[in-house]
Backbone as a printed PyTorch tensor [residue, N CA C, xyz], in Angstrom:
tensor([[[  0.7790,  -1.1630,   0.1600],
         [  0.2210,  -0.2700,   0.0910],
         [  0.8230,   1.0570,  -0.1270]],

        [[  0.0520,   2.1330,  -0.7400],
         [  1.1870,   3.5260,  -0.8340],
         [  0.6970,   4.3190,   0.4000]],

        [[  1.6950,   4.4300,   1.1360],
         [  1.8830,   5.3190,   2.7960],
         [  0.8090,   6.5710,   2.1140]],

        [[  0.3390,   7.5680,   3.2750],
         [ -0.5910,   8.4950,   2.4350],
         [  0.3460,   9.4270,   4.0260]],

        [[  0.1020,  10.9810,   3.5520],
         [  0.6650,  11.5630,   4.6590],
         [ -0.1690,  13.0810,   4.4410]],

        [[ -0.5520,  13.4390,   5.3890],
         [ -1.5920,  14.8060,   5.5660],
         [ -0.4630,  15.4570,   6.0400]],

        [[ -0.0130,  16.7650,   5.7390],
         [  0.6760,  18.2440,   6.0130],
         [  0.1010,  19.2700,   5.9670]],

        [[  0.6550,  19.9450,   6.9770],
         [  0.0980,  21.3990,   6.6920],
         [  0.5260,  21.9560,   5.4800]],

        [[ -0.3630,  22.7690,   5.1410],
         [ -0.2000,  23.8710,   3.7110],
         [  1.2830,  23.9720,   3.2160]],

        [[  1.7780,  24.8900,   4.1740],
         [  3.2170,  24.6580,   3.5660],
         [  4.0330,  24.3020,   3.9440]],

        [[  3.6370,  23.1050,   3.7270],
         [  4.6120,  22.2240,   3.8460],
         [  4.9650,  21.7720,   2.2120]],

        [[  3.1660,  21.7540,   1.8070],
         [  3.9380,  21.2870,   0.0840],
         [  4.7230,  21.2360,  -1.1450]],

        [[  5.5630,  22.6800,  -0.5620],
         [  6.7970,  22.4140,  -2.0220],
         [  7.5310,  21.6500,  -0.9440]],

        [[  7.8430,  21.6190,  -0.2830],
         [  9.6500,  20.8020,   0.7220],
         [  8.8770,  19.3690,   0.6250]],

        [[  7.6550,  18.9270,   0.8570],
         [  7.1040,  17.4690,   0.5690],
         [  7.3030,  16.7890,  -0.8050]],

        [[  7.0080,  18.2600,  -1.8030],
         [  7.1570,  17.3500,  -2.8330],
         [  8.6420,  16.9330,  -3.5500]],

        [[  9.2170,  17.8460,  -2.7560],
         [ 10.9350,  17.6860,  -3.2760],
         [ 10.9470,  16.1260,  -2.6700]],

        [[ 10.5160,  15.7160,  -1.3180],
         [ 11.2470,  14.8810,  -0.2570],
         [ 10.4830,  13.5810,  -1.0770]],

        [[  9.7510,  13.4810,  -1.4200],
         [  8.4100,  12.3920,  -1.8750],
         [  9.2220,  12.1360,  -3.4400]],

        [[  9.9330,  13.2380,  -4.8510],
         [ 10.8150,  12.8310,  -5.5210],
         [ 12.1550,  12.1250,  -4.9820]],

        [[ 12.4100,  12.4450,  -3.9200],
         [ 14.0320,  11.9700,  -3.2550],
         [ 13.3570,  10.2910,  -2.9850]],

        [[ 12.1460,  10.3320,  -2.4390],
         [ 11.6430,   8.7740,  -1.8630],
         [ 11.7540,   8.0600,  -3.0930]],

        [[ 10.6010,   8.3050,  -3.9960],
         [ 11.1120,   7.5700,  -5.0830],
         [ 12.5180,   7.3330,  -5.6790]],

        [[ 13.2330,   8.2530,  -5.9360],
         [ 14.9870,   7.7790,  -6.2480],
         [ 15.2190,   6.6930,  -5.3290]],

        [[ 15.0090,   6.5660,  -4.3480],
         [ 15.5710,   5.0060,  -3.5750],
         [ 15.0300,   3.9170,  -3.8710]],

        [[ 13.9480,   3.9110,  -4.4820],
         [ 13.0840,   2.6020,  -5.2000],
         [ 12.1840,   2.3720,  -3.6390]],

        [[ 11.6680,   3.3330,  -3.3480],
         [ 10.4290,   2.7580,  -1.6200],
         [  8.9330,   2.6170,  -2.8320]],

        [[  9.0650,   3.3920,  -3.9850],
         [  7.6260,   3.6160,  -4.6280],
         [  6.6590,   5.0070,  -4.4280]],

        [[  5.8450,   5.2380,  -4.2900],
         [  5.4570,   6.3970,  -4.4940],
         [  4.3900,   6.3350,  -2.8870]],

        [[  4.4550,   8.2160,  -2.5550],
         [  3.8540,   8.2370,  -1.2590],
         [  2.8380,   9.6170,  -1.5990]],

        [[  1.4800,   9.4430,  -1.0570],
         [  0.9600,  10.3780,  -1.2950],
         [  0.8680,  11.9490,  -0.7150]],

        [[  0.7280,  12.7460,  -0.7920],
         [  0.9070,  13.8840,  -0.3090],
         [ -0.4380,  15.0050,  -0.1250]],

        [[ -0.9830,  14.9220,   0.5630],
         [ -1.9810,  15.3700,   1.1500],
         [ -2.0990,  16.9560,   1.8510]],

        [[ -2.2390,  18.5050,   1.4190],
         [ -1.9430,  19.1970,   2.0000],
         [ -3.3390,  19.7920,   2.5610]],

        [[ -3.1980,  21.0700,   3.4410],
         [ -4.2300,  21.6470,   3.8310],
         [ -4.0620,  22.4120,   5.5330]],

        [[ -4.9950,  23.0250,   5.6250],
         [ -5.0920,  24.1170,   6.7470],
         [ -4.9470,  22.4400,   7.7950]],

        [[ -4.0330,  22.4400,   8.8850],
         [ -3.6870,  21.9170,   9.8190],
         [ -5.2230,  21.5860,  10.5480]],

        [[ -5.9700,  22.5970,  11.2790],
         [ -7.2880,  21.9680,  12.1200],
         [ -8.0170,  21.6700,  11.3140]],

        [[ -8.4350,  21.5420,   9.3400],
         [ -9.2970,  20.7260,   8.5580],
         [ -8.6730,  19.2650,   8.2160]],

        [[ -7.2800,  19.1240,   8.3560],
         [ -6.5730,  17.7500,   8.2870],
         [ -7.0820,  16.7370,   9.6680]],

        [[ -6.9100,  17.5840,  10.7810],
         [ -7.0640,  16.3980,  11.9650],
         [ -8.2620,  16.7270,  12.2520]],

        [[ -9.4410,  17.7070,  11.9200],
         [-11.0080,  16.8040,  11.7140],
         [-10.8690,  15.9770,  10.9200]],

        [[-10.5250,  15.9190,   9.6650],
         [-10.8030,  14.5720,   8.7370],
         [-10.4380,  13.7420,   9.3700]],

        [[ -9.1480,  13.7060,   9.8190],
         [ -8.5020,  12.0530,  10.7660],
         [ -9.8530,  11.8190,  12.0060]],

        [[-10.3360,  12.7870,  12.9520],
         [-11.1410,  12.7770,  13.9480],
         [-12.3440,  11.7580,  13.4060]],

        [[-12.8700,  12.2780,  12.3310],
         [-14.0950,  11.9990,  11.1660],
         [-13.9100,  10.7860,  10.6670]],

        [[-12.7040,  10.3470,  10.8260],
         [-12.3500,   8.6270,   9.8180],
         [-11.4350,   8.4380,   8.6210]],

        [[-10.4570,   9.2470,   7.8120],
         [ -9.9230,   9.9360,   7.8070],
         [ -8.4420,   8.9980,   8.0720]],

        [[ -7.4560,   8.1470,   7.5330],
         [ -6.5400,   7.1540,   7.8920],
         [ -5.3320,   7.7610,   7.2850]],

        [[ -4.8960,   8.7250,   7.2950],
         [ -3.5420,   9.0650,   6.9290],
         [ -2.4680,   8.2570,   7.6880]],

        [[ -1.1080,   7.6960,   7.1920],
         [ -0.3000,   7.0920,   7.7970],
         [  0.7900,   8.2000,   8.5710]],

        [[  1.3230,   9.5440,   8.0390],
         [  2.0040,  10.4020,   8.9140],
         [  0.9610,  11.2910,   8.7250]],

        [[  1.1560,  12.3970,   9.3270],
         [  0.5710,  13.8600,   9.8240],
         [  1.1950,  14.8590,  10.5760]],

        [[  1.7090,  15.7760,   9.3700],
         [  2.8010,  16.7220,  10.0970],
         [  1.5670,  18.2380,  10.1260]],

        [[  1.1620,  19.0160,  10.9160],
         [  0.6640,  19.9140,  11.1770],
         [  1.7010,  21.1640,  11.5100]],

        [[  1.0420,  22.3390,  11.3020],
         [  2.3150,  23.3990,  11.8590],
         [  2.2790,  23.6270,  13.3720]],

        [[  1.3830,  23.0340,  14.4350],
         [  1.4030,  23.0890,  15.2490],
         [  1.3210,  21.8330,  16.1940]],

        [[  1.8630,  21.2040,  17.2480],
         [  1.8920,  19.5340,  18.0560],
         [  0.1340,  19.7150,  18.5850]],

        [[  0.0630,  20.6480,  18.6760],
         [ -1.4020,  21.0820,  19.3230],
         [ -2.1450,  20.0510,  18.9100]],

        [[ -2.5480,  19.8470,  17.1700],
         [ -3.0170,  19.2810,  16.2630],
         [ -3.1510,  17.7340,  16.6330]],

        [[ -1.7590,  17.4480,  17.7430],
         [ -1.6370,  15.7910,  17.6460],
         [ -2.0740,  15.2690,  18.8310]],

        [[ -2.8750,  16.2950,  19.5040],
         [ -3.5410,  15.5450,  20.8490],
         [ -5.2140,  14.7040,  20.8060]],

        [[ -5.8460,  15.0790,  19.4940],
         [ -6.9650,  14.0010,  19.8990],
         [ -7.1700,  13.3050,  18.2570]],

        [[ -5.5580,  13.0790,  18.1760],
         [ -5.1850,  12.0190,  17.2570],
         [ -4.7980,  10.8850,  17.3870]],

        [[ -5.1820,   9.3760,  16.7810],
         [ -3.8950,   8.5780,  17.5700],
         [ -2.5520,   7.9590,  17.1740]],

        [[ -2.0940,   8.7320,  17.8140],
         [ -0.1830,   9.3020,  17.6250],
         [  0.2520,   7.5970,  17.7400]],

        [[  1.5030,   7.4560,  17.2560],
         [  2.3430,   5.7660,  17.6100],
         [  3.5820,   6.3570,  17.9220]],

        [[  4.1640,   7.4690,  17.5380],
         [  5.2920,   8.1350,  17.3490],
         [  5.3820,   9.8050,  16.8020]],

        [[  6.4170,  10.6920,  17.5140],
         [  6.1780,  12.0160,  16.8250],
         [  7.4800,  12.6640,  17.4960]],

        [[  7.7900,  13.7130,  16.8230],
         [  8.9270,  14.1300,  17.1860],
         [  8.8270,  15.8760,  16.7170]],

        [[  9.3300,  17.0320,  16.9310],
         [  9.2850,  18.3540,  16.4920],
         [ 10.2560,  18.1560,  15.8370]],

        [[  9.6530,  18.6520,  14.5310],
         [ 10.6050,  18.3630,  13.1110],
         [ 11.0860,  19.8000,  12.7820]],

        [[ 10.6140,  21.1400,  12.4340],
         [ 11.1340,  22.4670,  11.9260],
         [ 10.2140,  23.6360,  12.7800]],

        [[ 11.4700,  24.3750,  12.0840],
         [ 10.6270,  25.7180,  12.9010],
         [ 10.3780,  26.5850,  11.2100]],

        [[  9.7110,  27.5450,  11.6110],
         [  9.4820,  29.0260,  10.8250],
         [  9.2270,  30.3550,  11.2480]],

        [[  9.3360,  31.0320,  10.6400],
         [  9.0730,  32.6970,  10.9140],
         [  7.7110,  33.4180,  10.3930]],

        [[  7.3150,  34.3380,  11.2990],
         [  6.3050,  34.6940,  11.0360],
         [  6.6880,  36.2030,  10.3590]],

        [[  5.9360,  36.1410,   9.4060],
         [  6.3720,  37.8680,   8.4620],
         [  4.9680,  38.8750,   8.3680]],

        [[  5.3250,  40.0580,   8.2970],
         [  4.3060,  40.7100,   7.2910],
         [  4.6500,  40.7400,   6.2340]],

        [[  3.7520,  40.7600,   5.3550],
         [  3.8160,  40.9370,   3.7430],
         [  2.7400,  41.7400,   3.0350]],

        [[  3.1390,  42.3810,   2.6320],
         [  2.4760,  43.3530,   1.0440],
         [  2.7030,  43.0970,   0.1550]],

        [[  2.2500,  43.5290,  -1.0750],
         [  2.2360,  43.3930,  -2.6510],
         [  3.9040,  43.9110,  -2.5130]],

        [[  4.2890,  42.9970,  -3.8030],
         [  5.5370,  43.8870,  -4.3100],
         [  5.6310,  44.9630,  -4.8390]],

        [[  6.9750,  45.6070,  -4.3630],
         [  6.9310,  47.0220,  -4.9580],
         [  6.4540,  47.8510,  -4.1570]],

        [[  5.8080,  47.1400,  -3.0480],
         [  5.2500,  48.5350,  -1.9170],
         [  6.0550,  48.1190,  -1.0210]],

        [[  6.6170,  49.3100,  -0.2390],
         [  7.1390,  49.8740,   0.9310],
         [  6.0880,  49.4870,   2.5580]],

        [[  6.6110,  49.0760,   3.2480],
         [  5.3220,  49.2190,   4.6370],
         [  6.3970,  48.8870,   5.8620]],

        [[  6.2520,  48.9260,   6.7890],
         [  6.9230,  48.5280,   8.0660],
         [  6.0120,  47.9250,   9.4620]],

        [[  5.2710,  47.4850,   9.7130],
         [  4.6610,  46.9480,  11.0030],
         [  3.7360,  48.4530,  11.6590]],

        [[  4.9670,  49.5560,  11.7670],
         [  3.5920,  50.7490,  12.1260],
         [  2.8690,  51.2590,  11.1000]],

        [[  2.8690,  50.8740,  10.4790],
         [  1.9970,  51.2780,   9.5530],
         [  0.4370,  50.2550,   9.3260]],

        [[  0.4340,  49.0810,  10.2910],
         [ -0.7480,  48.3470,   9.9780],
         [ -1.6330,  49.0140,  10.3450]],

        [[ -1.6830,  49.4840,  11.3540],
         [ -2.8210,  50.2730,  11.4890],
         [ -3.4900,  51.6840,  10.4690]],

        [[ -2.8070,  51.7720,   9.9910],
         [ -3.3910,  52.7220,   8.3800],
         [ -3.0250,  52.0740,   7.5060]],

        [[ -3.0230,  50.3660,   7.5340],
         [ -3.7260,  49.7520,   6.6580],
         [ -4.9690,  49.5980,   6.1860]],

        [[ -5.4380,  49.3890,   4.8750],
         [ -6.8070,  49.0230,   4.1080],
         [ -7.3870,  48.0890,   4.6610]],

        [[ -6.3880,  47.2740,   4.4680],
         [ -6.7990,  45.6290,   4.7770],
         [ -5.8390,  44.6650,   5.5490]],

        [[ -6.3520,  44.2170,   5.5400],
         [ -5.4510,  42.9640,   6.4370],
         [ -5.7550,  41.3610,   6.0890]],

        [[ -4.9420,  40.2360,   5.7620],
         [ -4.9610,  38.9270,   5.6220],
         [ -4.4070,  38.0110,   6.5780]],

        [[ -5.7200,  37.6070,   7.3400],
         [ -5.0180,  36.5850,   8.5170],
         [ -5.9020,  35.5000,   8.1600]],

        [[ -5.1090,  34.3870,   8.4350],
         [ -5.3730,  32.9200,   8.4280],
         [ -6.8480,  32.8820,   9.4640]],

        [[ -7.5130,  32.1300,   9.7130],
         [ -8.7880,  31.9150,  10.9030],
         [ -7.8750,  31.3520,  12.0960]],

        [[ -9.0270,  31.2810,  12.9630],
         [ -8.2500,  31.4810,  14.6790],
         [ -8.3080,  29.7570,  14.7310]],

        [[ -8.3300,  28.7600,  13.5290],
         [ -8.2770,  27.6080,  14.3420],
         [ -6.7490,  26.7120,  13.4900]],

        [[ -6.4200,  27.7730,  12.4990],
         [ -5.2270,  27.3340,  11.9470],
         [ -3.7030,  28.0130,  12.6060]],

        [[ -3.4640,  27.5040,  12.7550],
         [ -1.8640,  27.6320,  13.5780],
         [ -1.2640,  29.2590,  13.1150]],

        [[ -1.2240,  29.5770,  11.8530],
         [ -0.9260,  30.5800,  11.7800],
         [ -1.3290,  31.6260,  12.2370]],

        [[ -2.9400,  31.3350,  12.2840],
         [ -3.9290,  32.6330,  12.6480],
         [ -3.8970,  32.8520,  14.0110]],

        [[ -3.6020,  31.8570,  14.6880],
         [ -2.9720,  32.0230,  16.0030],
         [ -1.8340,  32.8860,  16.3090]],

        [[ -0.7020,  32.2240,  15.8960],
         [  0.8010,  32.6520,  15.7600],
         [  0.4400,  34.5520,  15.1800]],

        [[ -0.4590,  34.6720,  14.6770],
         [ -0.3460,  36.1460,  14.1990],
         [ -1.4790,  37.1940,  15.4590]],

        [[ -2.2990,  36.5800,  15.9370],
         [ -3.0430,  37.3300,  16.7730],
         [ -2.2270,  37.3640,  18.0610]],

        [[ -1.6150,  36.5490,  17.9360],
         [ -0.3380,  36.3950,  19.4220],
         [  0.8770,  37.6090,  19.2420]],

        [[  1.1750,  37.7730,  17.9000],
         [  2.2920,  39.0040,  17.4430],
         [  1.7830,  40.1450,  17.8830]],

        [[  0.5130,  40.2880,  17.1170],
         [ -0.2350,  41.9250,  17.2130],
         [ -0.4690,  41.7660,  18.6180]],

        [[ -1.1990,  41.0840,  19.6210],
         [ -1.4580,  41.3300,  21.1230],
         [ -0.1300,  42.5120,  21.5670]],

        [[  1.0140,  40.8960,  21.1130],
         [  2.6260,  41.4870,  21.7160],
         [  3.1620,  43.0640,  21.6770]],

        [[  2.2770,  43.1920,  20.4240],
         [  3.0500,  44.9540,  19.8400],
         [  1.8780,  45.8580,  20.2510]],

        [[  0.6820,  45.5780,  20.6500],
         [ -0.2770,  46.4210,  20.9580],
         [ -0.8540,  46.7310,  19.6400]],

        [[ -0.4960,  46.0270,  18.2720],
         [ -0.8100,  46.6950,  17.5110],
         [ -2.5550,  46.2730,  16.7340]],

        [[ -3.2440,  47.4250,  16.3560],
         [ -4.3490,  46.7190,  15.9570],
         [ -5.0030,  47.0460,  14.5500]],

        [[ -5.3800,  46.0690,  14.5010],
         [ -5.3590,  45.7430,  12.5140],
         [ -6.6960,  46.4630,  12.4970]],

        [[ -6.7880,  46.8700,  10.9560],
         [ -7.9920,  47.3590,  10.3140],
         [ -9.1620,  47.4690,  10.5140]],

        [[-10.1160,  47.6260,   9.9110],
         [-11.6040,  47.2550,  10.4870],
         [-11.5770,  45.6830,   9.4370]],

        [[-10.8850,  45.9600,   7.9260],
         [-11.4150,  45.4100,   7.3570],
         [-10.1860,  43.9880,   7.0950]],

        [[-10.8570,  42.7260,   7.6180],
         [ -9.8270,  41.9070,   7.7440],
         [-11.1410,  41.0650,   6.8050]],

        [[ -9.5190,  39.9230,   5.9590],
         [-10.1000,  38.7870,   5.2970],
         [ -9.5050,  37.8980,   5.8510]],

        [[ -9.9870,  37.0700,   6.1450],
         [ -9.7130,  35.7110,   6.5380],
         [ -9.6750,  34.6910,   5.4850]],

        [[ -8.3220,  34.1660,   5.6020],
         [ -7.4700,  32.6410,   4.8480],
         [ -7.6770,  31.6140,   5.8590]],

        [[ -7.7100,  30.3630,   4.9190],
         [ -7.9820,  29.1360,   5.2370],
         [ -6.0370,  28.8030,   6.0190]],

        [[ -5.1520,  29.3260,   5.4710],
         [ -4.0330,  28.8030,   6.2300],
         [ -3.1400,  30.0620,   5.4830]],

        [[ -2.0290,  29.9890,   6.2390],
         [ -0.8300,  30.8990,   5.6700],
         [ -0.4820,  30.8550,   4.1240]],

        [[ -0.1980,  29.8810,   3.8490],
         [ -0.2180,  29.6620,   2.3040],
         [ -1.4410,  30.5610,   1.4800]],

        [[ -2.5400,  30.4530,   1.9030],
         [ -4.0500,  31.2470,   1.5530],
         [ -3.7680,  32.7900,   1.7950]],

        [[ -2.8900,  32.8440,   3.1180],
         [ -3.0410,  34.3530,   3.4150],
         [ -1.9180,  34.8380,   2.3430]],

        [[ -1.1430,  34.2630,   1.4690],
         [ -0.2110,  34.7650,   1.0200],
         [ -0.7220,  35.2370,  -0.2480]],

        [[ -0.9730,  34.0550,  -0.5170],
         [ -2.1190,  34.0920,  -2.5300],
         [ -3.0270,  35.1040,  -2.0820]],

        [[ -4.3040,  35.4290,  -1.0390],
         [ -4.9160,  36.5170,  -1.3530],
         [ -4.0900,  37.8740,  -0.8660]],

        [[ -2.9830,  38.2590,  -0.8490],
         [ -2.4220,  38.8940,  -0.7170],
         [ -1.3960,  39.3450,  -2.0570]],

        [[ -1.1050,  38.1890,  -2.5860],
         [ -0.5260,  38.4080,  -4.0750],
         [ -1.9220,  38.9200,  -4.9780]],

        [[ -2.6360,  38.7200,  -4.7770],
         [ -4.1750,  38.5680,  -5.8340],
         [ -4.8250,  40.1260,  -5.5600]],

        [[ -4.3150,  40.6130,  -4.5290],
         [ -4.8460,  41.8270,  -4.3000],
         [ -6.2210,  42.1440,  -3.6310]],

        [[ -6.4310,  40.8430,  -2.7690],
         [ -8.0060,  40.5280,  -1.8040],
         [ -7.4760,  41.5470,  -0.7860]],

        [[ -6.2460,  42.1540,  -0.5380],
         [ -6.1290,  42.8050,   1.2150],
         [ -4.6470,  43.8720,   0.6130]],

        [[ -4.7130,  44.4200,   1.4270],
         [ -3.3600,  45.3900,   1.0430],
         [ -2.0640,  44.6850,   1.4670]],

        [[ -2.3450,  43.6540,   2.9360],
         [ -1.2270,  43.2880,   3.6610],
         [ -1.6740,  41.9850,   4.5770]],

        [[ -0.9290,  41.5090,   5.0590],
         [ -1.5880,  39.8990,   5.5370],
         [  0.2160,  39.4930,   6.5180]],

        [[ -0.2210,  38.4880,   6.9910],
         [  0.7130,  37.6570,   8.2510],
         [  0.5500,  36.4970,   7.6580]],

        [[  1.9860,  35.9930,   6.9200],
         [  1.9330,  34.3430,   6.8840],
         [  3.6390,  33.9660,   7.5430]],

        [[  3.7860,  32.8350,   7.2900],
         [  4.8240,  32.0980,   7.3020],
         [  6.3120,  32.7650,   6.2550]],

        [[  7.3960,  32.8680,   6.3420],
         [  8.3040,  33.5870,   5.8630],
         [  8.0910,  32.2210,   4.5830]],

        [[  8.3930,  31.1730,   4.6380],
         [  8.8460,  30.5200,   3.7460],
         [  7.7000,  30.4990,   2.6060]],

        [[  6.1820,  30.3630,   2.9720],
         [  5.4950,  30.8250,   2.2360],
         [  5.4130,  31.9400,   1.2780]],

        [[  5.7350,  33.1900,   1.9670],
         [  5.9700,  34.6120,   1.3410],
         [  7.7140,  34.9420,   0.1170]],

        [[  8.4450,  33.8180,   0.5340],
         [  9.9750,  33.9130,  -0.0010],
         [  9.2810,  32.9700,  -1.2020]],

        [[  8.4730,  32.3400,  -1.4120],
         [  8.3070,  31.2640,  -2.4350],
         [  7.0070,  32.3270,  -3.4530]],

        [[  6.5930,  33.4350,  -3.1850],
         [  5.6620,  33.7810,  -4.1390],
         [  6.2250,  35.1930,  -4.5880]],

        [[  6.7020,  35.5480,  -5.8150],
         [  7.3780,  36.4060,  -6.2610],
         [  6.3760,  38.2060,  -6.3760]],

        [[  5.0260,  37.5270,  -6.3290],
         [  4.2420,  39.1770,  -6.0050],
         [  3.9590,  39.5370,  -5.0980]],

        [[  4.7460,  38.5950,  -3.7660],
         [  4.3060,  39.5760,  -2.4740],
         [  6.2130,  40.1450,  -2.0480]],

        [[  6.0430,  40.5560,  -0.7230],
         [  7.4750,  40.9070,  -0.5890],
         [  7.2660,  41.0440,   1.1090]],

        [[  8.3890,  40.7160,   1.8700],
         [  8.1530,  40.8580,   3.7780],
         [  8.5800,  42.0510,   3.7170]],

        [[  7.7930,  42.5700,   4.1540],
         [  7.5440,  44.1940,   4.8290],
         [  8.4000,  43.9680,   6.3700]],

        [[  8.3450,  42.7840,   7.0720],
         [  8.8520,  43.0640,   8.7860],
         [  8.9350,  41.4420,   8.9200]],

        [[  9.5890,  41.1250,   9.9470],
         [  9.6980,  39.8170,  10.6320],
         [  9.7640,  39.7120,  11.8330]],

        [[  8.3690,  39.5330,  12.7380],
         [  7.8540,  39.4450,  13.7490],
         [  9.2990,  38.3710,  14.6050]],

        [[  9.7600,  39.2620,  15.6350],
         [ 10.8080,  38.1340,  16.8430],
         [ 10.2450,  37.3740,  17.0470]],

        [[ 11.0040,  36.2600,  17.3150],
         [ 10.3920,  34.8250,  17.7000],
         [  9.7900,  34.7160,  18.8160]],

        [[ 10.1690,  35.8510,  20.0850],
         [ 10.1750,  35.4360,  21.3050],
         [  8.0560,  36.6960,  20.9910]],

        [[  7.7510,  37.3540,  20.1550],
         [  6.4690,  37.4750,  20.1770],
         [  5.1430,  36.9950,  19.9480]],

        [[  5.3610,  35.2960,  20.2630],
         [  4.7890,  34.4290,  19.0690],
         [  5.0830,  33.2620,  20.3110]],

        [[  4.3160,  31.8800,  20.3530],
         [  4.8760,  31.1360,  20.1600],
         [  5.2120,  29.8220,  19.4550]],

        [[  6.5440,  29.3430,  19.8260],
         [  7.9480,  29.2360,  18.5920],
         [  6.8350,  28.1960,  17.9380]],

        [[  7.0930,  28.1320,  16.2590],
         [  6.5050,  27.6510,  15.2300],
         [  7.0360,  26.0550,  15.2010]],

        [[  6.3090,  25.2110,  15.1990],
         [  6.5380,  23.7540,  15.1750],
         [  5.6400,  23.0040,  14.8250]],

        [[  6.9310,  22.0920,  13.0000],
         [  5.9610,  21.8760,  12.5050],
         [  6.4900,  20.0930,  13.2300]],

        [[  5.6150,  19.5070,  14.0000],
         [  5.7840,  17.5030,  14.1830],
         [  5.2180,  17.3010,  13.4870]],

        [[  5.7620,  15.7740,  13.0900],
         [  5.8340,  14.3910,  12.1810],
         [  5.4210,  13.5970,  13.0440]],

        [[  4.3210,  13.0630,  12.9730],
         [  3.3850,  11.5060,  13.6210],
         [  3.3340,  11.0110,  13.1810]],

        [[  3.8760,   9.8990,  13.4450],
         [  3.4410,   8.4450,  12.7550],
         [  2.0420,   7.8910,  13.4220]],

        [[  0.9620,   7.4550,  12.7960],
         [ -0.5770,   7.0560,  13.0660],
         [ -0.6080,   5.5430,  12.7270]],

        [[  0.3730,   5.4320,  11.5660],
         [  0.1760,   3.7450,  11.1270],
         [  1.3780,   3.1810,  10.7820]],

        [[  1.4630,   1.9220,  10.8560],
         [  2.8240,   1.0930,  10.8370],
         [  2.9460,   1.1320,   9.3060]],

        [[  2.3040,   1.4430,   8.3260],
         [  2.3430,   1.4830,   7.4250],
         [  3.4540,   2.4000,   6.7350]],

        [[  3.5990,   3.2880,   7.5640],
         [  4.0260,   5.1150,   7.1390],
         [  5.1700,   4.8030,   7.9700]],

        [[  5.8600,   4.1700,   8.7380],
         [  7.2290,   3.9830,   9.5140],
         [  7.9530,   4.4540,   8.8740]],

        [[  8.5210,   3.8330,   7.3290],
         [  9.6150,   4.0350,   6.5690],
         [  9.5860,   5.3240,   6.0750]],

        [[  8.6310,   5.7170,   5.8750],
         [  8.5890,   7.3760,   5.3350],
         [  8.7770,   8.4680,   6.4740]],

        [[  8.2490,   8.0010,   7.7600],
         [  8.4630,   8.8240,   8.6170],
         [  9.9600,   8.8170,   9.0350]],

        [[ 10.9200,   8.0450,   9.2190],
         [ 11.8350,   7.8220,   9.4830],
         [ 12.7950,   8.5180,   8.7790]],

        [[ 12.2310,   8.6470,   7.0270],
         [ 12.8900,   8.9610,   6.2290],
         [ 12.9240,  10.5120,   6.0880]],

        [[ 11.7040,  11.2150,   7.2390],
         [ 12.0380,  12.4720,   7.2080],
         [ 13.4160,  13.2990,   7.9610]],

        [[ 13.6050,  12.3360,   8.7880],
         [ 15.0950,  12.2950,   9.6940],
         [ 16.2680,  12.7110,   9.3750]],

        [[ 16.0670,  12.1570,   7.8180],
         [ 17.4290,  11.7300,   7.3800],
         [ 18.1180,  13.6360,   6.2750]],

        [[ 18.6410,  12.9860,   5.9090],
         [ 19.6410,  14.0550,   5.6280],
         [ 19.6580,  14.6560,   4.6920]],

        [[ 19.2330,  13.5380,   3.3590],
         [ 18.4480,  14.4240,   2.3440],
         [ 17.1940,  15.0040,   2.5060]],

        [[ 16.0860,  14.8720,   3.4120],
         [ 14.9260,  15.1770,   3.6770],
         [ 15.5020,  16.6520,   4.3420]],

        [[ 16.3150,  16.7080,   5.3650],
         [ 16.7930,  17.7320,   5.9410],
         [ 16.7610,  18.9040,   5.1990]],

        [[ 17.6680,  18.5000,   4.0250],
         [ 18.2520,  19.4270,   3.2160],
         [ 16.8720,  19.9090,   2.0600]],

        [[ 16.3190,  18.9380,   2.1140],
         [ 15.1870,  19.6000,   1.0870],
         [ 14.2430,  20.6140,   1.6460]],

        [[ 14.2540,  20.9190,   3.3200],
         [ 13.5510,  21.7460,   3.5910],
         [ 13.3570,  23.3180,   4.0820]],

        [[ 15.4510,  22.4510,   4.3180],
         [ 16.1070,  23.7950,   4.5030],
         [ 16.1840,  24.7110,   3.3480]],

        [[ 16.0280,  24.0910,   2.2190],
         [ 16.0560,  24.9460,   1.2440],
         [ 15.5440,  25.7260,   0.1090]],

        [[ 14.4760,  25.3510,   1.7050],
         [ 12.8490,  25.9500,   0.8170],
         [ 12.8460,  26.9040,   2.5060]],

        [[ 13.7410,  26.9200,   3.1270],
         [ 13.8890,  28.2240,   4.4020],
         [ 13.2820,  27.7850,   5.4630]],

        [[ 13.0050,  26.7010,   5.8490],
         [ 12.3610,  25.7910,   6.9630],
         [ 13.9300,  25.4260,   7.8410]],

        [[ 14.2310,  25.4420,   8.9500],
         [ 14.8510,  25.4860,  10.0800],
         [ 14.6120,  23.8020,  10.3670]],

        [[ 15.6150,  23.2210,  10.8830],
         [ 15.0330,  21.8680,  11.2000],
         [ 15.5850,  21.4830,  12.8470]],

        [[ 15.0720,  21.3350,  13.6620],
         [ 15.3070,  21.5950,  15.0890],
         [ 15.6000,  19.8330,  15.1760]],

        [[ 17.0160,  20.0680,  16.3620],
         [ 17.8040,  19.0910,  16.7660],
         [ 16.9860,  17.7290,  17.1430]],

        [[ 17.1250,  16.3080,  16.4320],
         [ 15.6740,  15.6540,  16.9160],
         [ 16.5770,  14.6840,  18.3400]],

        [[ 16.1030,  14.6290,  19.3920],
         [ 15.6490,  13.6740,  20.3590],
         [ 15.1080,  12.4860,  20.2560]],

        [[ 15.0400,  11.2650,  21.1960],
         [ 13.7160,  10.6990,  20.4730],
         [ 13.4370,  10.6330,  21.5490]],

        [[ 11.8560,  10.4090,  21.3240],
         [ 10.9640,  10.7210,  22.3480],
         [ 10.1660,   9.0250,  22.2090]],

        [[  9.5570,   8.5680,  23.8580],
         [  9.2450,   7.3200,  24.0580],
         [  7.6260,   7.2560,  22.7370]],

        [[  7.5690,   5.8360,  22.2070],
         [  6.1430,   5.8690,  21.6230],
         [  5.3680,   5.9500,  22.6810]],

        [[  3.9630,   5.7220,  22.1990],
         [  2.1020,   5.8660,  22.7320],
         [  1.4300,   5.4180,  22.3080]]])
């Protein structure tokens, strides 16, 4: 059987690279389904059966049947604007509109924490997005004048520019945790800790968290 991986939308690019690496080892195919961590977690609770789940926050693993997990990657939170336009976080209150990931998405939670930390008041018009990648897409498409998203998604979209990089202490640490949900996915799960997989995510702008073993449960 081909392993099925559910993962946060911002991992679509690097997991595509890793899937190609996986095939080159002769291990066969792997199916990757990306989306909002909240939505994917809900699908699992409602009966979906992925073999590996990689949400953008370990919080989304508390209600799914995890066999083993480890904290894999980190990211940075950024304030993005359309390319060619300069801005700063101090101008946030003057923005006509702002895109935020919805409250259930980890990116939305981190963004709200950062705004509270800086006592920044968002504009009246808030455009809600499904996840951080959707935030970037909406800014790129002109749906709002700015947005708060992950750095990796912003750097991958030429139609937006990073206007401000939030300090890491302004919000909870962004952690992508990899979880094994089925023994069918164990080989791919272990592959994620390898040098080639880590090189793939680093090339996309992520940082790898040093791994320490955690007990199975």
